[in-house]
N, C-alpha and C positions, 0 to 999 in steps of 0.2 A: 504493500500500500504506500509506504513512504519512499522518499528519495533514499538512496543507499546509505548516505552518511547518518541518517536519523532513523534507520529502520528498526533499531532496538530501543527506541525511546518508550518509556512506560508511563512517566509522569509528565504531563503536558500542561503548560499554562497558556491559554489563548486570550489575547486582548483584542477587543473589537471596538472600533472608533465610532463616533456619532455619525459620521458621513455614511457609514454602511447601514446604520439602523434607521436613517431618516432619508426622505426624498428631498430634492432641492427646495420644495415649498414647505419644509419642516414637518411634513406628515410622516408618521411612523411607517417604515417600509416593511410590511408584513412578510413579503416573499423572501427577502434576504434574511430576516430574523428566523423564519422557519427553516431556511436552508442551513443556517448556522447550527441550529438545534439538531437538525437531521444528521449533520456531519458529526457532531459531538456524540450523538446516540450511537452511530456506527463505530466510532472510536471506542466508546465504552463497551460495546458488545464484543470488540476484539481484545478486551482486557486492559485497555488504557485507563489511567486515572487522569481526569481532566478538571482543571479549574478555569473558570471564565472571569476575566476582568472586563467589565462592560461599561463603556461610556454611554451617554444617551439620556440621562435623567433630565438635564437642563433642556435639551432639545425636545424631549417629549412634553415637558412642562410648558415650553413655549407654545407648542401646538394646542395644548389644553387651554392656555390662557389667551390665545389669539395674538401672540407676539410675532411680528415678522422678522425681527432682528434680535440677536443675542443681547440680553440686558447689559448695560454698562456698569451698573452699581452692584456691589456685593449683596445687599439685601434682596434686590430683585432676582439675582442669580440663585440665591438660596431659596427664595420662594418658588422659583421654577423647579429647582431640584426637588423640593419637598413634594410638589404636586406630581412631577414627572417620574420620580422613582417608583411610585405606586403603579403608574401606567406601564412603565418599563417591566417591572417584575410580574405584573399580571400577564403581559405578553409572553414572557419566558415561561411562566407557569403553565399557560395554556398549551404551548408547544411541547414542553418537556413531559407534560402529563400524557400526551399521546403516546409517548414511548415508555410510560410508567417509570419515569426517572424523577426522584425527588430533587428539589433544589433548596439551597440555603443562602439567605442574603447576609452579606458581611460588609458593613460600611466602616471605612477607616480614615484616620488622619495620620500625619507623620508621628505624632506622639505615641500612637499605638505600636509603632515599629522602633522608635528610638529608645523607649523605656524597655530595658531588657526583660523585666518580668512580664510586661504586657506582650512583648514580642514572643516569648515562650508560650504564654497562654494562647495567643492567636495561632501559633504553630500547632499546638495540641488540638485546638478547635477544628482547624482545617483538616488535619489528619483524621479526626474522628468523623467528620462529614464524609470524607473519601471512603473510610472504612465502612460507613453505612450505605455506600452506593450512591450518595448524593453528589450533585455538582454544585460546589460553592460558587456563587455569583458575587463578585467583589466590585465595589465602586468606592470612590472617594466620598466621604461624608460631607458633601457640599453644603448641606443645610446648616451645619454648625461650624465648619472650618473657617478660621481666620488666617490672615496672610502667613503668620509665623508657623502654622501647623498644616498648611495646605501643600499638596503635591503640585497642584497647578495643572497637571495633565496626567492621564492614566498610563502613559507609556512608562514613566518612572515607577508608578505604583505597581504595574505588572511585572517589571524587572525585579522589584523588591520582593514580590510574592514568589517569583521563580527562585530567588535565593533562599527565601524562608522555607520552602517545601523541598528544597534540593531537587528541583525539576531537572529532567533530562533535556527538555526542549521548551523554548519560549517562542510562541508564534504571535506576531503583531500584525493583525489584518488591517489593511488600509485601502485606499481607492486607487492604488497604483501597484504594479507588480514588482516592487522592490526598488533597489538602488540602480541609478543610471550613471553612465560616464559623463553626462551633461544633463541639464534641465530639459526633460522631454517636452515640456509645454512651450519652450522657447527655442529649442535647438532641433531642427529636423534631422533625422538620422541618429539621434542619441541612442546608445546601445544599453540594453539592460544587462546588469552584472549578475550572473546566477550564483556565484560563489565568492566569498571574501575570506581569505585565510587569516588576515590580521587587520584590525581596525587602526589605521595610522592617521596622522594629521592630514595626509593627502586624501584619504578616504572621507574624512570629515568635511573637507572642502567641497565634496561632491553633493553634499546635502543642502537642501533649501529649508529655511525655517518658516515658510509661509503658513498662514492660518486662514480660516474662513469664519463666517458668522456662526457656523455650527461647530466646527472642530477647533481645538485650541493647541494641538500639537502638530508641527510639520515634520518633514523627514529628518531634520536635525535632532529633534527630541527622540524620534524612533531609533536613530543611529546611536545616540547616547545610551538609550535603554539596552540596545543590543550589545553595546560595549560592556556595560555592567554585567550582563548575563554571561557573555563569552569570557570575560576575565575571571569569573567565578567558576568556569569549567562547564558552562551550559551552552548547548547549541541555541542559536537565535535565528529566527526566520522572519523577514519582513515580506508579507505576501499580499496578493490581491484578493480581498474579500468583497469587493464591490462588483466586479464583473465575473469573478470566479468563486468557487466554493472553497471552504476550508480544506476539504479533501484534495481538491485540485492543487491548492497551494503546497500541500505536503508532498504531492506526487510529482508535479511538473516543475522542472528548474526554470521554465519560462514564466511561471506564475509567482515567482518570489526570489529573493536573495537570501542565501543561507550563509550565516557567519559561523566559522568554526571556532570552537572553544579552546582554551588552554588545555594542555594534555591532562592535567590533574585538577580535579575539583577541590576548591578550598574547603577546609573544615567549616562547620556551621559558625563556630566562634570567630574565625577569621573573616568570614563573609560579613558578619555583623559589624566587626571593627572597620573593615575596609569601605563598606558601602552604605551602611545604615545608621550607625550611631552618630551623635552630634558632638563634634570636637569642642572642648571647652577652652582650648588655648593652643599655642604653637611653641615648639622647641626649635630654635635656630641652631644648626650644628655646622661644624667645619667640614672641609672636604675629606679629611681623613676619616672622620666618623661616618660620613655619607658612604664612603667606599667600604668601610668595614660592615656597615649594615646591609647595603645593597649587593655587594659582591662576595662577602665572606660569611654572611649569615650570622653576624655578631649582634649582641645586645647593645643598647645605647648606654654608654657610661658617662658620668659627669664630665670627664676630661674633654669630651667632644662638644660640649654645649657652649655656645657663644652668646645666646640671648634668650630671654623668656618673654612671651607675649600672652597676655590674658591672665585670668585667675582660675585656678583649678585646685582640686584636692586629690589625695591618693585614690586611685581607681578610676579617675576620670579619663576620658579619651582626649588625646592631643594629636595634632598634626606635627610631623617632623619635616623640616624644610632646610635647604641649604641657605647660605648667607645671601644669595641672590634670589631667594624665595621660590626655588624650585622644589616641588613636592618629592619627598623621598619615601616616606612611610607614614603610617598612622598606628597608634598603639595606646595601651592603657598604662598610665604613669604610676610609679611607685611613691612619688613624693609630691607634696603640694607645690604650688608656684612659688610661695615664699621660701620653702626649703630648697627648691631647685635653683633659685637665684643665689642662695648662699653657697651651694656646692658646685655651681657652674664653673667648669674649667679645672676643677681639682682632681687629684688622683683618688681612687677608692679608699686608700689607706688614710686619707685625710678627712673623710666624711664625718666620722665620729667627733673629731676635734671641732669641726665647724658647726655641727648640729647638736652636739652633746650625746648623741647616740647614732648607731648605724643600723637601720632595719634591712637595707638592701644594698648590694654593690651597684646595681643597675638603676638608672633612671627609668628605662623601659626594658623589660626582659624580652628576649627573643620570642618566647612563647606567647607573649601578648602584643606582638608587633607584626604588621603586614606591610610588605613592600608594595608601593603603588606604581 
């Protein structure tokens, strides 16, 4: 059924955008929604575990409330989301019921992922839903989200869910069949790229960040989401769910671009550190420390620290950057920002003298550090 590279995928996260679920005049597109559900039902019958991240609540609310354009204010968007989420889930329930498949609604904000306890609770809930044979349908909680806790678009949310459940494959359905070597809307003869082995700066330049009155994420956000998944060891596919079906995107290289993952999946703890948690500060390090961390697999010692940015306590997450502010790693710190300032640049044997005690040799231990 699948392209050769993803033939053995068993846990699949599918993200579907608002453009697929609505027509140009903002009316819910029943045929494509039904086709999506039919494809997921076939995947489940073949033994796959499928989670669906679905946009469309605001667009469905716009239709119910008679709005021609996406609202400009947060309260108006939240009102549309509150009305539209009910309509959206009713549509899914109608079509999944035809296949005797239960569904479960899960609405999230960044806080649900960045708090480690809530992150683990969410993971357990999603796995329980899958074990019960249900399809979790996940969306951003637009009705309560404020700027500080919003994802802003579901591409990032879907990538985060892929990391959370250790998916084998992340499928992002949009209205175009993947990545092109030029903008296909403005460049005649632009060629679709069926396979990307590594997402480089040059690949990012191929993406356009355009948005519409209905959708809020362009190709650039989809590419960033694919990069998060692939760096964590997960296959990512940007496929055409507008003109083609989900199954066609999985089968036909011309219906989507497949991004190959790193050879080894990150452990769950490292995925959370690298892509989900919220850094509380920054450790600026010298070139020697950067080389030791990135090339030799070493912990970060006080001797390599040149500056401290922000306020943090032991156990908080920090970014680790070079003196020209290039990202090196991210990790969980053993000392507070005040303590780190006192021991910055010193040898490990001098820590106790400067602080009155020594609890750790390392500022960030290798086990709690992820190279970016």
